[in-house]
mmCIF file as Biopython writes it, N, C-alpha, C and O atoms, coordinates in Angstrom:
data_model
#
loop_
_atom_site.group_PDB
_atom_site.id
_atom_site.type_symbol
_atom_site.label_atom_id
_atom_site.label_alt_id
_atom_site.label_comp_id
_atom_site.label_asym_id
_atom_site.label_entity_id
_atom_site.label_seq_id
_atom_site.pdbx_PDB_ins_code
_atom_site.Cartn_x
_atom_site.Cartn_y
_atom_site.Cartn_z
_atom_site.occupancy
_atom_site.B_iso_or_equiv
_atom_site.auth_seq_id
_atom_site.auth_asym_id
_atom_site.pdbx_PDB_model_num
ATOM 1   N N  . UNK A ? 1  ? 0.804  -1.187 0.000   1.0 0.0 1  A 1 
ATOM 2   C CA . UNK A ? 1  ? 0.000  0.000  0.000   1.0 0.0 1  A 1 
ATOM 3   C C  . UNK A ? 1  ? 0.853  1.259  0.000   1.0 0.0 1  A 1 
ATOM 4   O O  . UNK A ? 1  ? 0.596  2.158  -0.800  1.0 0.0 1  A 1 
ATOM 5   N N  . UNK A ? 2  ? 1.856  1.359  0.864   1.0 0.0 2  A 1 
ATOM 6   C CA . UNK A ? 2  ? 2.662  2.575  0.864   1.0 0.0 2  A 1 
ATOM 7   C C  . UNK A ? 2  ? 3.655  2.570  -0.295  1.0 0.0 2  A 1 
ATOM 8   O O  . UNK A ? 2  ? 4.137  3.632  -0.688  1.0 0.0 2  A 1 
ATOM 9   N N  . UNK A ? 3  ? 3.974  1.397  -0.853  1.0 0.0 3  A 1 
ATOM 10  C CA . UNK A ? 3  ? 4.823  1.338  -2.040  1.0 0.0 3  A 1 
ATOM 11  C C  . UNK A ? 3  ? 4.135  1.989  -3.227  1.0 0.0 3  A 1 
ATOM 12  O O  . UNK A ? 3  ? 4.771  2.687  -4.016  1.0 0.0 3  A 1 
ATOM 13  N N  . UNK A ? 4  ? 2.854  1.764  -3.349  1.0 0.0 4  A 1 
ATOM 14  C CA . UNK A ? 4  ? 2.090  2.393  -4.430  1.0 0.0 4  A 1 
ATOM 15  C C  . UNK A ? 4  ? 2.045  3.899  -4.234  1.0 0.0 4  A 1 
ATOM 16  O O  . UNK A ? 4  ? 2.189  4.653  -5.197  1.0 0.0 4  A 1 
ATOM 17  N N  . UNK A ? 5  ? 1.848  4.345  -3.006  1.0 0.0 5  A 1 
ATOM 18  C CA . UNK A ? 5  ? 1.845  5.782  -2.734  1.0 0.0 5  A 1 
ATOM 19  C C  . UNK A ? 5  ? 3.206  6.383  -3.073  1.0 0.0 5  A 1 
ATOM 20  O O  . UNK A ? 5  ? 3.275  7.455  -3.673  1.0 0.0 5  A 1 
ATOM 21  N N  . UNK A ? 6  ? 4.277  5.711  -2.700  1.0 0.0 6  A 1 
ATOM 22  C CA . UNK A ? 6  ? 5.612  6.205  -3.007  1.0 0.0 6  A 1 
ATOM 23  C C  . UNK A ? 6  ? 5.797  6.356  -4.511  1.0 0.0 6  A 1 
ATOM 24  O O  . UNK A ? 6  ? 6.208  7.415  -4.986  1.0 0.0 6  A 1 
ATOM 25  N N  . UNK A ? 7  ? 5.497  5.301  -5.260  1.0 0.0 7  A 1 
ATOM 26  C CA . UNK A ? 7  ? 5.686  5.343  -6.706  1.0 0.0 7  A 1 
ATOM 27  C C  . UNK A ? 7  ? 4.799  6.409  -7.345  1.0 0.0 7  A 1 
ATOM 28  O O  . UNK A ? 7  ? 5.276  7.235  -8.122  1.0 0.0 7  A 1 
ATOM 29  N N  . UNK A ? 8  ? 3.520  6.387  -7.019  1.0 0.0 8  A 1 
ATOM 30  C CA . UNK A ? 8  ? 2.580  7.309  -7.662  1.0 0.0 8  A 1 
ATOM 31  C C  . UNK A ? 8  ? 2.895  8.762  -7.326  1.0 0.0 8  A 1 
ATOM 32  O O  . UNK A ? 8  ? 2.835  9.629  -8.197  1.0 0.0 8  A 1 
ATOM 33  N N  . UNK A ? 9  ? 3.227  9.027  -6.080  1.0 0.0 9  A 1 
ATOM 34  C CA . UNK A ? 9  ? 3.461  10.417 -5.690  1.0 0.0 9  A 1 
ATOM 35  C C  . UNK A ? 9  ? 4.757  10.963 -6.275  1.0 0.0 9  A 1 
ATOM 36  O O  . UNK A ? 9  ? 4.872  12.168 -6.497  1.0 0.0 9  A 1 
ATOM 37  N N  . UNK A ? 10 ? 5.724  10.104 -6.526  1.0 0.0 10 A 1 
ATOM 38  C CA . UNK A ? 10 ? 6.992  10.551 -7.123  1.0 0.0 10 A 1 
ATOM 39  C C  . UNK A ? 10 ? 6.918  10.598 -8.644  1.0 0.0 10 A 1 
ATOM 40  O O  . UNK A ? 10 ? 7.596  11.417 -9.266  1.0 0.0 10 A 1 
ATOM 41  N N  . UNK A ? 11 ? 6.112  9.740  -9.248  1.0 0.0 11 A 1 
ATOM 42  C CA . UNK A ? 11 ? 6.022  9.668  -10.708 1.0 0.0 11 A 1 
ATOM 43  C C  . UNK A ? 11 ? 4.793  10.362 -11.269 1.0 0.0 11 A 1 
ATOM 44  O O  . UNK A ? 11 ? 4.700  10.570 -12.479 1.0 0.0 11 A 1 
ATOM 45  N N  . UNK A ? 12 ? 3.852  10.720 -10.414 1.0 0.0 12 A 1 
ATOM 46  C CA . UNK A ? 12 ? 2.648  11.468 -10.746 1.0 0.0 12 A 1 
ATOM 47  C C  . UNK A ? 12 ? 1.952  11.026 -12.036 1.0 0.0 12 A 1 
ATOM 48  O O  . UNK A ? 12 ? 1.880  11.800 -12.991 1.0 0.0 12 A 1 
ATOM 49  N N  . UNK A ? 13 ? 1.438  9.786  -12.076 1.0 0.0 13 A 1 
ATOM 50  C CA . UNK A ? 13 ? 0.700  9.377  -13.266 1.0 0.0 13 A 1 
ATOM 51  C C  . UNK A ? 13 ? -0.601 10.161 -13.431 1.0 0.0 13 A 1 
ATOM 52  O O  . UNK A ? 13 ? -1.168 10.215 -14.522 1.0 0.0 13 A 1 
ATOM 53  N N  . UNK A ? 14 ? -1.068 10.765 -12.341 1.0 0.0 14 A 1 
ATOM 54  C CA . UNK A ? 14 ? -2.254 11.615 -12.385 1.0 0.0 14 A 1 
ATOM 55  C C  . UNK A ? 14 ? -1.820 12.995 -11.905 1.0 0.0 14 A 1 
ATOM 56  O O  . UNK A ? 14 ? -1.519 13.180 -10.726 1.0 0.0 14 A 1 
ATOM 57  N N  . UNK A ? 15 ? -1.790 13.945 -12.805 1.0 0.0 15 A 1 
ATOM 58  C CA . UNK A ? 15 ? -1.386 15.299 -12.426 1.0 0.0 15 A 1 
ATOM 59  C C  . UNK A ? 15 ? -2.295 15.823 -11.325 1.0 0.0 15 A 1 
ATOM 60  O O  . UNK A ? 15 ? -3.517 15.689 -11.391 1.0 0.0 15 A 1 
ATOM 61  N N  . UNK A ? 16 ? -1.683 16.418 -10.317 1.0 0.0 16 A 1 
ATOM 62  C CA . UNK A ? 16 ? -2.460 17.008 -9.238  1.0 0.0 16 A 1 
ATOM 63  C C  . UNK A ? 16 ? -3.076 16.003 -8.284  1.0 0.0 16 A 1 
ATOM 64  O O  . UNK A ? 16 ? -4.027 16.329 -7.574  1.0 0.0 16 A 1 
ATOM 65  N N  . UNK A ? 17 ? -2.549 14.784 -8.256  1.0 0.0 17 A 1 
ATOM 66  C CA . UNK A ? 17 ? -3.070 13.767 -7.334  1.0 0.0 17 A 1 
ATOM 67  C C  . UNK A ? 17 ? -2.976 14.234 -5.885  1.0 0.0 17 A 1 
ATOM 68  O O  . UNK A ? 17 ? -2.066 14.983 -5.531  1.0 0.0 17 A 1 
ATOM 69  N N  . UNK A ? 18 ? -3.892 13.806 -5.065  1.0 0.0 18 A 1 
ATOM 70  C CA . UNK A ? 18 ? -3.930 14.204 -3.648  1.0 0.0 18 A 1 
ATOM 71  C C  . UNK A ? 18 ? -3.080 13.228 -2.832  1.0 0.0 18 A 1 
ATOM 72  O O  . UNK A ? 18 ? -3.612 12.403 -2.090  1.0 0.0 18 A 1 
ATOM 73  N N  . UNK A ? 19 ? -1.771 13.328 -2.973  1.0 0.0 19 A 1 
ATOM 74  C CA . UNK A ? 19 ? -0.846 12.385 -2.327  1.0 0.0 19 A 1 
ATOM 75  C C  . UNK A ? 19 ? -0.876 12.544 -0.813  1.0 0.0 19 A 1 
ATOM 76  O O  . UNK A ? 19 ? -0.783 11.553 -0.089  1.0 0.0 19 A 1 
ATOM 77  N N  . UNK A ? 20 ? -1.003 13.756 -0.333  1.0 0.0 20 A 1 
ATOM 78  C CA . UNK A ? 20 ? -1.100 13.961 1.115   1.0 0.0 20 A 1 
ATOM 79  C C  . UNK A ? 20 ? -2.376 13.335 1.652   1.0 0.0 20 A 1 
ATOM 80  O O  . UNK A ? 20 ? -2.352 12.690 2.700   1.0 0.0 20 A 1 
ATOM 81  N N  . UNK A ? 21 ? -3.476 13.512 0.961   1.0 0.0 21 A 1 
ATOM 82  C CA . UNK A ? 21 ? -4.738 12.891 1.370   1.0 0.0 21 A 1 
ATOM 83  C C  . UNK A ? 21 ? -4.636 11.374 1.392   1.0 0.0 21 A 1 
ATOM 84  O O  . UNK A ? 21 ? -5.181 10.718 2.279   1.0 0.0 21 A 1 
ATOM 85  N N  . UNK A ? 22 ? -3.937 10.826 0.414   1.0 0.0 22 A 1 
ATOM 86  C CA . UNK A ? 22 ? -3.727 9.367  0.381   1.0 0.0 22 A 1 
ATOM 87  C C  . UNK A ? 22 ? -2.922 8.919  1.598   1.0 0.0 22 A 1 
ATOM 88  O O  . UNK A ? 22 ? -3.254 7.921  2.237   1.0 0.0 22 A 1 
ATOM 89  N N  . UNK A ? 23 ? -1.867 9.662  1.913   1.0 0.0 23 A 1 
ATOM 90  C CA . UNK A ? 23 ? -1.046 9.321  3.080   1.0 0.0 23 A 1 
ATOM 91  C C  . UNK A ? 23 ? -1.874 9.404  4.360   1.0 0.0 23 A 1 
ATOM 92  O O  . UNK A ? 23 ? -1.763 8.540  5.229   1.0 0.0 23 A 1 
ATOM 93  N N  . UNK A ? 24 ? -2.693 10.430 4.475   1.0 0.0 24 A 1 
ATOM 94  C CA . UNK A ? 24 ? -3.545 10.574 5.660   1.0 0.0 24 A 1 
ATOM 95  C C  . UNK A ? 24 ? -4.492 9.380  5.795   1.0 0.0 24 A 1 
ATOM 96  O O  . UNK A ? 24 ? -4.687 8.856  6.891   1.0 0.0 24 A 1 
ATOM 97  N N  . UNK A ? 25 ? -5.074 8.958  4.680   1.0 0.0 25 A 1 
ATOM 98  C CA . UNK A ? 25 ? -5.997 7.813  4.715   1.0 0.0 25 A 1 
ATOM 99  C C  . UNK A ? 25 ? -5.257 6.532  5.103   1.0 0.0 25 A 1 
ATOM 100 O O  . UNK A ? 25 ? -5.771 5.739  5.892   1.0 0.0 25 A 1 
ATOM 101 N N  . UNK A ? 26 ? -4.078 6.325  4.566   1.0 0.0 26 A 1 
ATOM 102 C CA . UNK A ? 26 ? -3.306 5.121  4.902   1.0 0.0 26 A 1 
ATOM 103 C C  . UNK A ? 26 ? -2.934 5.104  6.380   1.0 0.0 26 A 1 
ATOM 104 O O  . UNK A ? 26 ? -3.062 4.071  7.037   1.0 0.0 26 A 1 
ATOM 105 N N  . UNK A ? 27 ? -2.479 6.230  6.905   1.0 0.0 27 A 1 
ATOM 106 C CA . UNK A ? 27 ? -2.115 6.304  8.326   1.0 0.0 27 A 1 
ATOM 107 C C  . UNK A ? 27 ? -3.358 6.064  9.190   1.0 0.0 27 A 1 
ATOM 108 O O  . UNK A ? 27 ? -3.291 5.353  10.193  1.0 0.0 27 A 1 
ATOM 109 N N  . UNK A ? 28 ? -4.479 6.651  8.805   1.0 0.0 28 A 1 
ATOM 110 C CA . UNK A ? 28 ? -5.724 6.479  9.571   1.0 0.0 28 A 1 
ATOM 111 C C  . UNK A ? 28 ? -6.174 5.026  9.602   1.0 0.0 28 A 1 
ATOM 112 O O  . UNK A ? 28 ? -6.888 4.610  10.514  1.0 0.0 28 A 1 
ATOM 113 N N  . UNK A ? 29 ? -5.759 4.260  8.610   1.0 0.0 29 A 1 
ATOM 114 C CA . UNK A ? 29 ? -6.153 2.852  8.540   1.0 0.0 29 A 1 
ATOM 115 C C  . UNK A ? 29 ? -5.025 1.904  8.906   1.0 0.0 29 A 1 
ATOM 116 O O  . UNK A ? 29 ? -5.053 0.728  8.542   1.0 0.0 29 A 1 
ATOM 117 N N  . UNK A ? 30 ? -4.018 2.420  9.635   1.0 0.0 30 A 1 
ATOM 118 C CA . UNK A ? 30 ? -3.018 1.537  10.218  1.0 0.0 30 A 1 
ATOM 119 C C  . UNK A ? 30 ? -1.700 1.389  9.489   1.0 0.0 30 A 1 
ATOM 120 O O  . UNK A ? 30 ? -0.958 0.448  9.768   1.0 0.0 30 A 1 
ATOM 121 N N  . UNK A ? 31 ? -1.380 2.279  8.568   1.0 0.0 31 A 1 
ATOM 122 C CA . UNK A ? 31 ? -0.081 2.190  7.910   1.0 0.0 31 A 1 
ATOM 123 C C  . UNK A ? 31 ? 1.018  2.225  8.963   1.0 0.0 31 A 1 
ATOM 124 O O  . UNK A ? 31 ? 0.958  3.044  9.880   1.0 0.0 31 A 1 
ATOM 125 N N  . UNK A ? 32 ? 2.025  1.352  8.856   1.0 0.0 32 A 1 
ATOM 126 C CA . UNK A ? 32 ? 3.131  1.374  9.815   1.0 0.0 32 A 1 
ATOM 127 C C  . UNK A ? 32 ? 3.829  2.738  9.814   1.0 0.0 32 A 1 
ATOM 128 O O  . UNK A ? 32 ? 3.870  3.435  8.800   1.0 0.0 32 A 1 
ATOM 129 N N  . UNK A ? 33 ? 4.366  3.089  10.958  1.0 0.0 33 A 1 
ATOM 130 C CA . UNK A ? 33 ? 5.025  4.386  11.121  1.0 0.0 33 A 1 
ATOM 131 C C  . UNK A ? 33 ? 6.278  4.488  10.262  1.0 0.0 33 A 1 
ATOM 132 O O  . UNK A ? 33 ? 7.010  3.515  10.080  1.0 0.0 33 A 1 
ATOM 133 N N  . UNK A ? 34 ? 6.506  5.678  9.746   1.0 0.0 34 A 1 
ATOM 134 C CA . UNK A ? 34 ? 7.735  5.982  9.007   1.0 0.0 34 A 1 
ATOM 135 C C  . UNK A ? 34 ? 8.802  6.435  9.996   1.0 0.0 34 A 1 
ATOM 136 O O  . UNK A ? 34 ? 8.510  7.094  10.994  1.0 0.0 34 A 1 
ATOM 137 N N  . UNK A ? 35 ? 10.030 6.071  9.701   1.0 0.0 35 A 1 
ATOM 138 C CA . UNK A ? 35 ? 11.169 6.486  10.516  1.0 0.0 35 A 1 
ATOM 139 C C  . UNK A ? 35 ? 12.140 7.249  9.628   1.0 0.0 35 A 1 
ATOM 140 O O  . UNK A ? 35 ? 12.277 6.923  8.449   1.0 0.0 35 A 1 
ATOM 141 N N  . UNK A ? 36 ? 12.817 8.261  10.170  1.0 0.0 36 A 1 
ATOM 142 C CA . UNK A ? 36 ? 13.783 8.996  9.356   1.0 0.0 36 A 1 
ATOM 143 C C  . UNK A ? 36 ? 14.912 8.078  8.885   1.0 0.0 36 A 1 
ATOM 144 O O  . UNK A ? 36 ? 15.297 7.140  9.583   1.0 0.0 36 A 1 
ATOM 145 N N  . UNK A ? 37 ? 15.421 8.356  7.719   1.0 0.0 37 A 1 
ATOM 146 C CA . UNK A ? 37 ? 16.589 7.653  7.197   1.0 0.0 37 A 1 
ATOM 147 C C  . UNK A ? 37 ? 17.815 8.470  7.605   1.0 0.0 37 A 1 
ATOM 148 O O  . UNK A ? 37 ? 17.999 9.581  7.107   1.0 0.0 37 A 1 
ATOM 149 N N  . UNK A ? 38 ? 18.654 7.949  8.496   1.0 0.0 38 A 1 
ATOM 150 C CA . UNK A ? 38 ? 19.793 8.738  8.975   1.0 0.0 38 A 1 
ATOM 151 C C  . UNK A ? 38 ? 20.828 9.037  7.891   1.0 0.0 38 A 1 
ATOM 152 O O  . UNK A ? 38 ? 21.673 9.914  8.070   1.0 0.0 38 A 1 
ATOM 153 N N  . UNK A ? 39 ? 20.770 8.321  6.777   1.0 0.0 39 A 1 
ATOM 154 C CA . UNK A ? 39 ? 21.757 8.526  5.713   1.0 0.0 39 A 1 
ATOM 155 C C  . UNK A ? 39 ? 21.237 9.368  4.551   1.0 0.0 39 A 1 
ATOM 156 O O  . UNK A ? 39 ? 22.015 9.767  3.684   1.0 0.0 39 A 1 
ATOM 157 N N  . UNK A ? 40 ? 19.946 9.640  4.520   1.0 0.0 40 A 1 
ATOM 158 C CA . UNK A ? 40 ? 19.373 10.352 3.371   1.0 0.0 40 A 1 
ATOM 159 C C  . UNK A ? 40 ? 18.110 11.094 3.791   1.0 0.0 40 A 1 
ATOM 160 O O  . UNK A ? 40 ? 17.102 10.474 4.132   1.0 0.0 40 A 1 
ATOM 161 N N  . UNK A ? 41 ? 18.168 12.416 3.767   1.0 0.0 41 A 1 
ATOM 162 C CA . UNK A ? 41 ? 17.006 13.233 4.154   1.0 0.0 41 A 1 
ATOM 163 C C  . UNK A ? 41 ? 15.843 13.114 3.179   1.0 0.0 41 A 1 
ATOM 164 O O  . UNK A ? 41 ? 14.718 13.496 3.502   1.0 0.0 41 A 1 
ATOM 165 N N  . UNK A ? 42 ? 16.108 12.584 1.985   1.0 0.0 42 A 1 
ATOM 166 C CA . UNK A ? 42 ? 15.066 12.488 0.967   1.0 0.0 42 A 1 
ATOM 167 C C  . UNK A ? 42 ? 14.256 11.202 1.072   1.0 0.0 42 A 1 
ATOM 168 O O  . UNK A ? 42 ? 13.294 11.023 0.325   1.0 0.0 42 A 1 
ATOM 169 N N  . UNK A ? 43 ? 14.626 10.299 1.987   1.0 0.0 43 A 1 
ATOM 170 C CA . UNK A ? 43 ? 13.903 9.040  2.126   1.0 0.0 43 A 1 
ATOM 171 C C  . UNK A ? 43 ? 13.587 8.753  3.585   1.0 0.0 43 A 1 
ATOM 172 O O  . UNK A ? 43 ? 14.164 9.347  4.496   1.0 0.0 43 A 1 
ATOM 173 N N  . UNK A ? 44 ? 12.659 7.832  3.781   1.0 0.0 44 A 1 
ATOM 174 C CA . UNK A ? 44 ? 12.289 7.349  5.115   1.0 0.0 44 A 1 
ATOM 175 C C  . UNK A ? 44 ? 12.252 5.825  5.064   1.0 0.0 44 A 1 
ATOM 176 O O  . UNK A ? 44 ? 12.258 5.226  3.988   1.0 0.0 44 A 1 
ATOM 177 N N  . UNK A ? 45 ? 12.213 5.216  6.230   1.0 0.0 45 A 1 
ATOM 178 C CA . UNK A ? 45 ? 12.030 3.774  6.315   1.0 0.0 45 A 1 
ATOM 179 C C  . UNK A ? 45 ? 10.610 3.475  6.779   1.0 0.0 45 A 1 
ATOM 180 O O  . UNK A ? 45 ? 10.120 4.073  7.737   1.0 0.0 45 A 1 
ATOM 181 N N  . UNK A ? 46 ? 9.959  2.549  6.092   1.0 0.0 46 A 1 
ATOM 182 C CA . UNK A ? 46 ? 8.651  2.040  6.487   1.0 0.0 46 A 1 
ATOM 183 C C  . UNK A ? 46 ? 8.792  0.528  6.513   1.0 0.0 46 A 1 
ATOM 184 O O  . UNK A ? 46 ? 9.034  -0.107 5.487   1.0 0.0 46 A 1 
ATOM 185 N N  . UNK A ? 47 ? 8.637  -0.036 7.702   1.0 0.0 47 A 1 
ATOM 186 C CA . UNK A ? 47 ? 8.815  -1.476 7.903   1.0 0.0 47 A 1 
ATOM 187 C C  . UNK A ? 47 ? 10.160 -1.962 7.351   1.0 0.0 47 A 1 
ATOM 188 O O  . UNK A ? 47 ? 10.242 -3.021 6.729   1.0 0.0 47 A 1 
ATOM 189 N N  . UNK A ? 48 ? 11.205 -1.175 7.588   1.0 0.0 48 A 1 
ATOM 190 C CA . UNK A ? 48 ? 12.551 -1.560 7.170   1.0 0.0 48 A 1 
ATOM 191 C C  . UNK A ? 48 ? 12.868 -1.329 5.711   1.0 0.0 48 A 1 
ATOM 192 O O  . UNK A ? 48 ? 13.976 -1.632 5.268   1.0 0.0 48 A 1 
ATOM 193 N N  . UNK A ? 49 ? 11.924 -0.800 4.951   1.0 0.0 49 A 1 
ATOM 194 C CA . UNK A ? 49 ? 12.150 -0.523 3.526   1.0 0.0 49 A 1 
ATOM 195 C C  . UNK A ? 49 ? 12.343 0.968  3.306   1.0 0.0 49 A 1 
ATOM 196 O O  . UNK A ? 49 ? 11.556 1.781  3.790   1.0 0.0 49 A 1 
ATOM 197 N N  . UNK A ? 50 ? 13.390 1.322  2.578   1.0 0.0 50 A 1 
ATOM 198 C CA . UNK A ? 50 ? 13.648 2.733  2.261   1.0 0.0 50 A 1 
ATOM 199 C C  . UNK A ? 50 ? 12.664 3.159  1.174   1.0 0.0 50 A 1 
ATOM 200 O O  . UNK A ? 50 ? 12.511 2.488  0.154   1.0 0.0 50 A 1 
ATOM 201 N N  . UNK A ? 51 ? 11.994 4.299  1.419   1.0 0.0 51 A 1 
ATOM 202 C CA . UNK A ? 51 ? 10.994 4.797  0.471   1.0 0.0 51 A 1 
ATOM 203 C C  . UNK A ? 51 ? 11.139 6.298  0.317   1.0 0.0 51 A 1 
ATOM 204 O O  . UNK A ? 51 ? 11.560 7.002  1.235   1.0 0.0 51 A 1 
ATOM 205 N N  . UNK A ? 52 ? 10.781 6.765  -0.864  1.0 0.0 52 A 1 
ATOM 206 C CA . UNK A ? 52 ? 10.795 8.199  -1.155  1.0 0.0 52 A 1 
ATOM 207 C C  . UNK A ? 52 ? 9.366  8.680  -1.373  1.0 0.0 52 A 1 
ATOM 208 O O  . UNK A ? 52 ? 8.534  7.974  -1.943  1.0 0.0 52 A 1 
ATOM 209 N N  . UNK A ? 53 ? 9.105  9.883  -0.913  1.0 0.0 53 A 1 
ATOM 210 C CA . UNK A ? 53 ? 7.813  10.540 -1.085  1.0 0.0 53 A 1 
ATOM 211 C C  . UNK A ? 53 ? 8.087  12.018 -1.329  1.0 0.0 53 A 1 
ATOM 212 O O  . UNK A ? 53 ? 9.185  12.489 -1.032  1.0 0.0 53 A 1 
ATOM 213 N N  . UNK A ? 54 ? 7.123  12.765 -1.862  1.0 0.0 54 A 1 
ATOM 214 C CA . UNK A ? 54 ? 7.279  14.219 -1.934  1.0 0.0 54 A 1 
ATOM 215 C C  . UNK A ? 54 ? 7.442  14.782 -0.511  1.0 0.0 54 A 1 
ATOM 216 O O  . UNK A ? 54 ? 7.011  14.167 0.464   1.0 0.0 54 A 1 
ATOM 217 N N  . UNK A ? 55 ? 8.063  15.942 -0.417  1.0 0.0 55 A 1 
ATOM 218 C CA . UNK A ? 55 ? 8.358  16.533 0.897   1.0 0.0 55 A 1 
ATOM 219 C C  . UNK A ? 55 ? 7.147  16.632 1.806   1.0 0.0 55 A 1 
ATOM 220 O O  . UNK A ? 55 ? 7.243  16.296 2.987   1.0 0.0 55 A 1 
ATOM 221 N N  . UNK A ? 56 ? 6.002  17.086 1.288   1.0 0.0 56 A 1 
ATOM 222 C CA . UNK A ? 56 ? 4.832  17.264 2.158   1.0 0.0 56 A 1 
ATOM 223 C C  . UNK A ? 56 ? 4.345  15.922 2.706   1.0 0.0 56 A 1 
ATOM 224 O O  . UNK A ? 56 ? 3.873  15.854 3.841   1.0 0.0 56 A 1 
ATOM 225 N N  . UNK A ? 57 ? 4.454  14.864 1.919   1.0 0.0 57 A 1 
ATOM 226 C CA . UNK A ? 57 ? 4.046  13.535 2.377   1.0 0.0 57 A 1 
ATOM 227 C C  . UNK A ? 57 ? 5.047  13.016 3.408   1.0 0.0 57 A 1 
ATOM 228 O O  . UNK A ? 57 ? 4.651  12.470 4.437   1.0 0.0 57 A 1 
ATOM 229 N N  . UNK A ? 58 ? 6.338  13.184 3.136   1.0 0.0 58 A 1 
ATOM 230 C CA . UNK A ? 58 ? 7.375  12.769 4.091   1.0 0.0 58 A 1 
ATOM 231 C C  . UNK A ? 58 ? 7.177  13.477 5.424   1.0 0.0 58 A 1 
ATOM 232 O O  . UNK A ? 58 ? 7.205  12.841 6.478   1.0 0.0 58 A 1 
ATOM 233 N N  . UNK A ? 59 ? 6.980  14.784 5.382   1.0 0.0 59 A 1 
ATOM 234 C CA . UNK A ? 59 ? 6.781  15.551 6.619   1.0 0.0 59 A 1 
ATOM 235 C C  . UNK A ? 59 ? 5.574  15.036 7.389   1.0 0.0 59 A 1 
ATOM 236 O O  . UNK A ? 59 ? 5.639  14.886 8.609   1.0 0.0 59 A 1 
ATOM 237 N N  . UNK A ? 60 ? 4.479  14.763 6.697   1.0 0.0 60 A 1 
ATOM 238 C CA . UNK A ? 60 ? 3.287  14.242 7.358   1.0 0.0 60 A 1 
ATOM 239 C C  . UNK A ? 60 ? 3.562  12.876 7.979   1.0 0.0 60 A 1 
ATOM 240 O O  . UNK A ? 60 ? 3.216  12.639 9.137   1.0 0.0 60 A 1 
ATOM 241 N N  . UNK A ? 61 ? 4.182  11.978 7.216   1.0 0.0 61 A 1 
ATOM 242 C CA . UNK A ? 61 ? 4.435  10.620 7.727   1.0 0.0 61 A 1 
ATOM 243 C C  . UNK A ? 61 ? 5.348  10.637 8.943   1.0 0.0 61 A 1 
ATOM 244 O O  . UNK A ? 61 ? 5.121  9.894  9.898   1.0 0.0 61 A 1 
ATOM 245 N N  . UNK A ? 62 ? 6.370  11.470 8.920   1.0 0.0 62 A 1 
ATOM 246 C CA . UNK A ? 62 ? 7.261  11.555 10.084  1.0 0.0 62 A 1 
ATOM 247 C C  . UNK A ? 62 ? 6.546  12.197 11.265  1.0 0.0 62 A 1 
ATOM 248 O O  . UNK A ? 62 ? 6.772  11.803 12.409  1.0 0.0 62 A 1 
ATOM 249 N N  . UNK A ? 63 ? 5.697  13.168 11.007  1.0 0.0 63 A 1 
ATOM 250 C CA . UNK A ? 63 ? 4.904  13.789 12.078  1.0 0.0 63 A 1 
ATOM 251 C C  . UNK A ? 63 ? 3.902  12.811 12.668  1.0 0.0 63 A 1 
ATOM 252 O O  . UNK A ? 63 ? 3.683  12.794 13.879  1.0 0.0 63 A 1 
ATOM 253 N N  . UNK A ? 64 ? 3.295  11.996 11.814  1.0 0.0 64 A 1 
ATOM 254 C CA . UNK A ? 64 ? 2.336  10.999 12.301  1.0 0.0 64 A 1 
ATOM 255 C C  . UNK A ? 64 ? 3.041  9.959  13.145  1.0 0.0 64 A 1 
ATOM 256 O O  . UNK A ? 64 ? 2.470  9.449  14.109  1.0 0.0 64 A 1 
ATOM 257 N N  . UNK A ? 65 ? 4.276  9.639  12.793  1.0 0.0 65 A 1 
ATOM 258 C CA . UNK A ? 65 ? 5.038  8.645  13.575  1.0 0.0 65 A 1 
ATOM 259 C C  . UNK A ? 65 ? 5.378  9.205  14.956  1.0 0.0 65 A 1 
ATOM 260 O O  . UNK A ? 65 ? 5.517  8.445  15.915  1.0 0.0 65 A 1 
ATOM 261 N N  . UNK A ? 66 ? 5.510  10.506 15.060  1.0 0.0 66 A 1 
ATOM 262 C CA . UNK A ? 66 ? 5.849  11.133 16.347  1.0 0.0 66 A 1 
ATOM 263 C C  . UNK A ? 66 ? 4.636  11.298 17.248  1.0 0.0 66 A 1 
ATOM 264 O O  . UNK A ? 66 ? 4.778  11.546 18.445  1.0 0.0 66 A 1 
ATOM 265 N N  . UNK A ? 67 ? 3.442  11.162 16.679  1.0 0.0 67 A 1 
ATOM 266 C CA . UNK A ? 67 ? 2.203  11.317 17.444  1.0 0.0 67 A 1 
ATOM 267 C C  . UNK A ? 67 ? 1.892  9.998  18.155  1.0 0.0 67 A 1 
ATOM 268 O O  . UNK A ? 67 ? 1.826  8.953  17.507  1.0 0.0 67 A 1 
ATOM 269 N N  . UNK A ? 68 ? 1.700  10.029 19.476  1.0 0.0 68 A 1 
ATOM 270 C CA . UNK A ? 68 ? 1.489  8.787  20.220  1.0 0.0 68 A 1 
ATOM 271 C C  . UNK A ? 68 ? 0.324  7.929  19.714  1.0 0.0 68 A 1 
ATOM 272 O O  . UNK A ? 68 ? 0.462  6.711  19.601  1.0 0.0 68 A 1 
ATOM 273 N N  . UNK A ? 69 ? -0.813 8.545  19.411  1.0 0.0 69 A 1 
ATOM 274 C CA . UNK A ? 69 ? -1.963 7.778  18.942  1.0 0.0 69 A 1 
ATOM 275 C C  . UNK A ? 69 ? -2.292 8.233  17.541  1.0 0.0 69 A 1 
ATOM 276 O O  . UNK A ? 69 ? -2.724 9.367  17.336  1.0 0.0 69 A 1 
ATOM 277 N N  . UNK A ? 70 ? -2.091 7.346  16.564  1.0 0.0 70 A 1 
ATOM 278 C CA . UNK A ? 70 ? -2.337 7.696  15.180  1.0 0.0 70 A 1 
ATOM 279 C C  . UNK A ? 70 ? -3.724 7.299  14.739  1.0 0.0 70 A 1 
ATOM 280 O O  . UNK A ? 70 ? -4.081 7.568  13.592  1.0 0.0 70 A 1 
ATOM 281 N N  . UNK A ? 71 ? -4.511 6.689  15.562  1.0 0.0 71 A 1 
ATOM 282 C CA . UNK A ? 71 ? -5.844 6.252  15.129  1.0 0.0 71 A 1 
ATOM 283 C C  . UNK A ? 71 ? -6.921 6.984  15.863  1.0 0.0 71 A 1 
ATOM 284 O O  . UNK A ? 71 ? -8.104 6.742  15.625  1.0 0.0 71 A 1 
#
């Protein structure tokens, strides 16, 4: 699920897609928390996998991971 968001939001097959809204919906439905990548500010780790997202999505995912209750 988050792999599709990563690919779609970086490759934008639909111009103007609501990538932040997609991330919010995934987090609301239990997406695992994102962790910062200590070696690359442009990526995060989700379940041990390095992933890239647009800045606004990355910021949201890292902020959601810092929030004690995401649901």
